[in-house]
N, C-alpha and C positions, 0 to 999 in steps of 0.2 A: 618534559624528561621523566617528570615527576608521575605522570599515569603510567607510564610506559614501564617504570618502576615497580609502581604498586600493583599491575597488571600479572607480571612476572612474579610478584611476592605476595600473591593474593591469598589468605587466612581465613576468611571469612566462612561462615556456613551458611549461603542464603540459600533459601528456598522458593522466595516468591518474591516479584517486586511488581509494585499497582502503582499507577497515576491516578490521582481524584485531585481533580480541582487546581492544578498546577504543584501538586504536593506529592513527591515519591515515598510511596513504604515500601519499605523494606523489611521485609521478614527471614529470620536467619533459624536458622536447623539446631538442634542440640548439639553442645559443643563438648564431646568426649575426650578430651585432651589429659588424660592423667599418665597414660605410658607412650606419649607420643612425643617426640622430639625433632628438633632441628627442620630437614624438608619435610617430614612428615606432616607438617602443620600447613604447608603450600597445598592450596587447592586450584584449582584450574577457574580461571576467570569465569561466568556462568554469561557468556554471550546471548545463549538463546532465552534468557529472562530479561533481556532490554531491548526497547523497540526502537531505539535509535541512537546517537552520537551524544547528545545532551543526558540522557539516563545512567549511559556507559560509563561519563565524566564525573556524573552526581554520586554513583556507587562507589566508583573508584578514590573520589576522595572520602567516603565514608568514614566513619571510625580510623581515619590515617592520621592525628595527631602525634604519634611515637615514631609514625615513617620518617617524618620530615627529618626528626633529629637524627636517625640511621642512616638515611641517604644523603644529608649533609657531612655523615661522618665518612662515610663509603667515597663520596668526592675527594675531600679533601687526601685518603690514604690513595685513593686512586693517581691523587695529580702530584705522589710525593710528600705530601703532608703529614702532620701529626695526628694520630686520634685523640679525641679529648678535647675539645675545644671549649 
């Protein structure tokens, strides 16, 4: 469920993905977010840059620490709980 959440709310400007010696190298582009807000920050997940499902999962997990908290709050909200755990 978390990886689906990440794929639909993906915000990274990824330009290139390389795998060398079992290490995935992620190259990101320029971030010009000064005049962008909300939905403008969401990017289409770059499926064309990954070679297999393992690389896709790795890229979706890349830099996703804060998304764990946001997803947890979203789930509590959707289940009728309160936000701000």
